C-alpha positions as CSV (number, residue, x, y, z in Angstrom):
1,M,-5.3,-20.6,17.2
2,A,-6.9,-20.3,20.6
3,F,-5.0,-17.7,22.5
4,K,-1.6,-16.3,23.5
5,D,-0.2,-14.4,26.5
6,T,3.1,-13.2,28.0
7,V,4.0,-12.3,31.5
8,Y,7.1,-11.2,33.4
9,I,7.6,-12.8,36.7
10,N,10.1,-11.4,39.3
11,A,11.8,-14.7,40.0
12,P,14.6,-16.8,38.5
13,V,13.8,-19.0,35.5
14,E,14.5,-22.1,37.5
15,T,11.9,-21.3,40.1
16,V,9.3,-20.3,37.5
17,F,9.9,-23.4,35.4
18,E,9.8,-25.7,38.5
19,I,6.5,-24.3,39.7
20,T,4.9,-24.2,36.3
21,T,5.7,-27.9,35.6
22,D,4.7,-29.1,39.1
23,F,1.2,-30.3,38.5
24,D,0.4,-30.0,42.3
25,H,0.4,-26.3,41.7
26,A,-2.2,-26.4,38.9
27,K,-5.2,-26.0,41.2
28,L,-3.6,-22.8,42.6
29,I,-2.9,-21.4,39.2
30,M,-5.7,-22.7,36.9
31,E,-9.0,-21.5,38.4
32,N,-11.2,-24.4,37.3
33,V,-8.7,-27.2,38.1
34,V,-9.8,-29.1,41.2
35,K,-7.2,-31.8,41.3
36,T,-4.4,-33.5,39.4
37,E,-2.9,-37.0,39.7
38,K,0.4,-38.0,38.1
39,L,-0.1,-41.3,36.3
40,T,3.5,-42.1,35.4
41,E,6.4,-42.8,37.7
42,G,9.6,-40.7,37.9
43,P,10.3,-37.1,37.2
44,I,8.4,-34.9,34.7
45,Q,9.6,-35.6,31.2
46,V,8.3,-36.2,27.6
47,G,5.7,-38.9,27.9
48,T,4.6,-38.1,31.5
49,R,0.8,-38.5,31.9
50,V,-1.3,-36.6,34.4
51,K,-5.0,-36.9,35.1
52,E,-6.6,-33.4,35.4
53,V,-10.0,-32.8,36.8
54,R,-11.8,-29.5,36.2
55,N,-15.0,-28.0,37.4
56,I,-16.9,-26.9,34.3
57,R,-20.2,-25.3,35.0
58,G,-20.7,-27.3,38.1
59,K,-19.7,-30.6,36.7
60,E,-16.4,-32.4,36.9
61,A,-14.6,-33.1,33.6
62,E,-11.5,-35.4,33.5
63,T,-8.8,-35.4,30.9
64,V,-5.3,-36.9,30.6
65,L,-2.5,-34.5,29.9
66,I,0.6,-35.7,28.2
67,V,3.9,-33.9,28.3
68,S,5.0,-33.7,24.7
69,E,7.9,-31.3,25.0
70,Y,10.2,-30.7,28.0
71,I,13.5,-28.8,28.0
72,P,14.2,-27.7,31.6
73,N,14.1,-23.9,32.1
74,E,13.4,-23.3,28.4
75,K,10.1,-24.8,27.2
76,Y,7.3,-27.2,28.1
77,T,4.2,-28.4,26.3
78,V,1.3,-30.4,27.4
79,K,-1.5,-31.8,25.2
80,S,-4.8,-33.6,25.7
81,E,-7.1,-35.3,23.2
82,N,-10.8,-35.7,23.6
83,F,-13.6,-36.3,21.2
84,G,-11.6,-35.5,18.1
85,M,-10.0,-32.3,19.5
86,T,-6.4,-31.9,20.6
87,V,-5.5,-29.0,22.9
88,E,-1.9,-28.0,23.3
89,Y,-0.5,-25.6,25.8
90,H,3.0,-24.4,24.9
91,Y,5.2,-22.5,27.4
92,R,8.5,-20.8,26.7
93,F,10.7,-19.5,29.5
94,M,13.4,-16.8,29.1
95,A,15.6,-15.3,31.8
96,Q,15.4,-11.5,31.8
97,G,17.6,-9.9,34.4
98,S,16.6,-11.2,37.8
99,G,13.3,-12.4,36.5
100,T,11.6,-14.6,33.8
101,S,9.5,-13.9,30.8
102,V,6.9,-16.6,30.1
103,D,5.3,-16.9,26.7
104,F,2.2,-19.0,26.4
105,N,0.4,-20.2,23.3
106,G,-2.7,-22.3,23.5
107,L,-3.7,-24.2,20.3
108,I,-6.7,-26.3,19.4
109,H,-6.6,-28.8,16.5
110,T,-9.8,-30.5,15.3
111,K,-10.7,-33.7,13.3
112,G,-13.9,-33.8,11.3
113,L,-16.4,-31.3,10.1
114,K,-18.5,-31.3,13.3
115,N,-15.5,-30.4,15.5
116,A,-14.3,-27.8,13.0
117,L,-17.8,-26.1,13.3
118,I,-17.7,-26.1,17.1
119,K,-14.1,-25.1,17.4
120,P,-14.8,-21.4,17.8
121,L,-17.2,-22.1,20.7
122,F,-14.6,-24.4,22.3
123,E,-11.9,-21.8,21.9
124,M,-14.2,-19.2,23.6
125,I,-14.8,-21.6,26.6
126,L,-11.1,-22.4,26.9
127,K,-10.1,-18.7,26.8
128,K,-12.7,-17.9,29.5
129,E,-11.4,-20.7,31.7
130,D,-7.6,-20.2,31.4
131,K,-7.1,-16.6,30.2
132,D,-5.8,-15.4,33.5
133,H,-3.6,-18.4,34.4
134,L,-0.3,-16.6,33.7
135,V,-1.4,-13.7,35.9
136,R,-2.3,-16.1,38.6
137,L,1.1,-17.9,38.1
138,K,2.9,-14.6,38.5
139,Q,0.9,-13.7,41.6
140,Y,1.5,-17.1,43.2
141,I,5.3,-17.2,42.5
142,E,5.9,-13.6,43.5
143,K,4.0,-14.1,46.8
144,H,5.6,-17.4,47.7
145,K,9.2,-17.0,46.4
146,E,12.0,-17.5,48.9
C-alpha cells in the first residue's frame, strides 16, 4: 500500500466530484502535473484515457491514465501502468451535511522481483509528489466555489 488520506471540503458532493474528475484541474491540484490531454472522445467514463505529463526532478515524464471505475458523485479510480508497475488512485466521495468527505487510497502493484525491490522507493517518491493533493483540492474548491 502506498498511502491514504481523507479531507472534508465545504462544497456539495456534485461540485467536488466534477472538479476532481475534470483533468483540466489536475495541474492546479497536483503540484508536479504540468499538463493533461484527454485522448478519448466523449464524457469521462470507464475506459477514458488521459495523457498526463509531470515534472519529476526537472524532467518531464509522461504516462497514460485510464479511468477504471466511475460512479458519479460516489467513486472514481484512475490507473497507470509503466515498467511493470501499476499505480491506482481510488477516490470515494460522501456527502456530509453541506459538504463532502473525500477518501483517497493510492496503491502500487508490482510485477517481477526487481520491481518488488524498488517498490518502497517508488512509494516514497509518489507520497512526496502527491501527499498534499487533497489539501490542494480542498483549498482550490473552497476558494473558487460559487
